[in-house]
Every structure is written in C-alpha cells, then in structure tokens.
C-alpha positions, -999 to 999 in steps of 0.1 A, spaced: 509 -854 -75 473 -854 -82 460 -866 -47 487 -837 -35 471 -810 -55 436 -823 -41 446 -822 -7 461 -784 -13 430 -775 -27 412 -786 2 434 -775 27 434 -739 14 397 -742 13 389 -751 47 417 -727 59 399 -700 49 363 -711 62 384 -709 94 397 -674 88 362 -660 81 349 -676 113 382 -666 132 376 -630 122 344 -633 144 363 -640 176 392 -616 170 372 -584 161 346 -594 193 377 -600 213 394 -567 198 363 -546 208 351 -562 243 377 -585 252 353 -610 251 357 -646 237 322 -656 220 319 -688 228 286 -684 209 302 -679 176 308 -714 165 268 -722 173 258 -687 153 276 -704 124 254 -734 129 223 -716 132 231 -700 97 229 -739 82 196 -741 98 183 -706 86 196 -718 48 180 -752 52 144 -735 62 149 -710 37 154 -736 9 136 -768 20 107 -758 38 100 -723 19 115 -734 -12 131 -699 -24 157 -701 -47 190 -705 -32 203 -669 -44 177 -654 -25 179 -678 7 214 -668 8 205 -632 13 174 -640 37 196 -663 57 229 -639 57 202 -608 74 188 -635 96 219 -648 110 230 -608 119 197 -602 135 208 -631 158 244 -622 165 232 -584 172 202 -598 196 225 -619 216 248 -590 220 216 -567 231 204 -595 254 230 -615 266 265 -590 268 254 -558 268 240 -557 304 271 -576 315 293 -548 296 305 -536 333 306 -568 349 333 -588 355 348 -606 325 342 -639 336 304 -630 341 302 -622 305 323 -654 294 298 -672 313 269 -654 294 286 -665 263 289 -703 273 251 -703 284 242 -687 248 261 -713 230 243 -743 249 213 -721 247 215 -723 205 226 -757 207 192 -767 226 169 -743 209 181 -758 174 175 -796 190 142 -785 200 130 -767 167 144 -790 141 154 -822 162 188 -837 170 190 -858 138 210 -847 109 191 -825 82 206 -827 46 217 -794 36 205 -780 4 226 -781 -30 232 -752 -46 242 -763 -83 262 -735 -90 286 -742 -59 290 -779 -67 299 -775 -101 330 -800 -111 362 -780 -120 388 -801 -135 428 -793 -135 445 -818 -155 436 -851 -135 424 -837 -106 389 -825 -101 370 -806 -73 335 -790 -66 338 -745 -75 331 -738 -38 366 -752 -31 381 -725 -59 355 -697 -49 362 -703 -7 395 -689 -9 388 -664 -32 358 -648 -12 380 -650 19 406 -629 6 385 -601 -4 364 -603 25 395 -599 44 411 -572 24 378 -552 23 376 -554 61 410 -541 67 401 -514 43 371 -507 64 392 -506 94 419 -484 81 407 -458 60 369 -450 73 357 -432 102 342 -463 112 371 -480 114 392 -451 132 363 -453 155 366 -491 162 404 -489 165 398 -465 193 373 -483 211 400 -513 207 426 -496 224 404 -476 251 366 -481 259 361 -452 284 385 -427 267 366 -436 234 334 -430 246 344 -395 261 358 -382 228 320 -389 216 321 -419 200 284 -438 198 302 -471 214 270 -493 212 269 -487 176 305 -495 171 296 -527 191 265 -536 171 286 -532 140 311 -556 151 285 -582 156 273 -571 123 303 -579 103 315 -611 125 281 -631 119 281 -620 82 314 -634 82 299 -667 100 269 -670 76 291 -666 45 316 -691 62 286 -715 70 275 -717 28 312 -721 22 317 -751 46 284 -768 45 277 -769 8 303 -799 4 292 -816 34 259 -838 37 246 -827 70 238 -802 97 229 -811 136 223 -793 164 264 -797 173 274 -788 137 292 -760 146 311 -769 182 342 -781 170 347 -757 141 341 -728 164 366 -746 184 393 -748 158 386 -714 145 391 -698 184 424 -717 183 429 -702 148 423 -666 163 447 -677 190 475 -689 169 475 -657 152 469 -633 180 434 -628 191 428 -590 182 444 -590 151 426 -595 118 456 -605 98 465 -631 126 430 -647 125 437 -652 86 473 -669 94 461 -688 119 431 -700 99 450 -714 70 477 -731 94 450 -749 112 434 -760 82 465 -768 62 473 -790 92 440 -808 96 443 -815 59 479 -828 57 469 -851 87 444 -867 67 463 -871 39 488 -892 59 465 -913 73 459 -897 108 424 -885 106 420 -896 137 443 -876 153 439 -843 130 414 -825 155 434 -835 189 468 -818 167 445 -786 164 444 -783 203 479 -795 208 491 -767 184 468 -744 209 487 -755 238 522 -750 222 511 -720 213 501 -707 247 538 -721 261 560 -703 241 540 -675 225 510 -669 248 501 -632 225 496 -656 190 521 -647 162 509 -609 159 494 -603 190 502 -574 211 515 -579 244 495 -560 269 511 -538 296 492 -546 328 478 -512 346 491 -510 383 
C-alpha cells in the first residue's frame, strides 16, 4: 500500500509537469498552427539558466528562480521574432522545418556553452524537504507540483475566457486574418503566447529537475516529445486537453515502471500516440477542422 501511494504521488507529479509543458505546445499551435519542436529544448535551457545563476553566480535560489523565468521567456520571444515571424506567411512546412532547426541549434549551443557532460542541478532546500504520509514519504516538490499546475491552469483559463487579451487570443486562434482586420495587434498576441508558454516551461523545469541529479544538452528532447504526445492525446489546441493528456501520459509512464516494465515506459508513450491518431486524430478534446475548398 505504501509503494502504491508513492507511485500515485509520483505519477500525479510527473503528469503535472508534462501538463505545464504541453500547454506551451497547445497554445502556440492554437495561435500559429505551429508545432514548436524547440519547446522541449527551451525547457532544457531553463535548467541551465538556473545552474548558471545559482552555481556560477551564487545567487540565492528565490532570486535565481525569477532570473531563470525571465531569461527563458526572453529566449522564447527572441526565437519567435527571429525564426518564426519572418516565415509567418510561408508554407507551414517551412516554419516547421525552422522549429526543428531551432531545436538542434539550442541543443548544440548548450553543448558548446556548457559541454556535453551532465551538470548537477542545484539543490533548492525548501523543495527537497521530506514529507511523510504514514509509512510513505516523498519530497515537498512532489506535493507542490500538482498544486502549482492546477493554479496555473485555472489562472490561464480565466485569462483566456474573461479578459480582453484572452478574447483577442481566441479570435486569433479562430481566424488570423479577420482578427487582424478587426484591429487586434497580432504580433503582441503571438508574443504573449510565447511568454506564457515559456514561462510555464520554466516553472516545469524547476519542478522536473529538482528531484533529478543532472542536466545535459539532450535532457529536454524526450520530455518535450512526451509533452507533445500529451498535447495531441488531449487535442492539440485545447488547454484542458493538454492537462488531461499530461496526466494520462505521466500516470501511464509511472505505472509501467511500477510493474517492472520501465524499459518500455517510453515506448508505451509513443504507442499511445499512434493509437490516438488512428482512432481519434483530433484528440479527446480537439475540434474537427473543416477543410476550406
């Protein structure tokens, strides 16, 4: 029973992190119809920013968090301005290739700047505090992760549904050209989308790497792909769908490890993607898109 509770907590925790990162995929796709394949690598760079601030400059963890989130957001916005904005009117394949190129650029840049050797992620004492539930024990970060995730999701949904900015985001996601004709500042909305997505990726980076020993240049590739699967599973373009998809992928991965099939846990994630695309191509909460003739 103790082990079962620990697996439940671990599954909810990793699912929450996947949900936060998947929201970044789904928001960018909802606005630009772009799969931002560099999103997982932005998540990885956030971890290096934290190491840079805490280890190299010895800045306290609570200030380092703020610096890291700002640096990650700036990186995401710069990528959008330099790599994606010039291709906004180009065929979708062009901007998708650009996203793949940015992904490899960030991986190689991290290798050049920080070396390919794993670097230890700095310890954040308050998050590593041990919490006991009867005979079961876990770290405080495992408990805080789903709480932070739920808080971020409700805040984001409130922004999208009840504010003028959210109304503009919904208008842009429905019809890019018409929204522009109605006076909506398209560039500002797109930049805001990247700000939110990269901010959530930065928060997810703290929660993901805190209980893990090290960071390396490819550390964002597999989590990024899993979060993409989560977004597709829930219905890419749907924020609630990304959250549900994140939790499903996280729980399935954890229980695969629990039954002794840890070597197949990553494979199962992509098998799940294939099954979803076969029987429900738009995901659980995705809208069916009518093709214009």
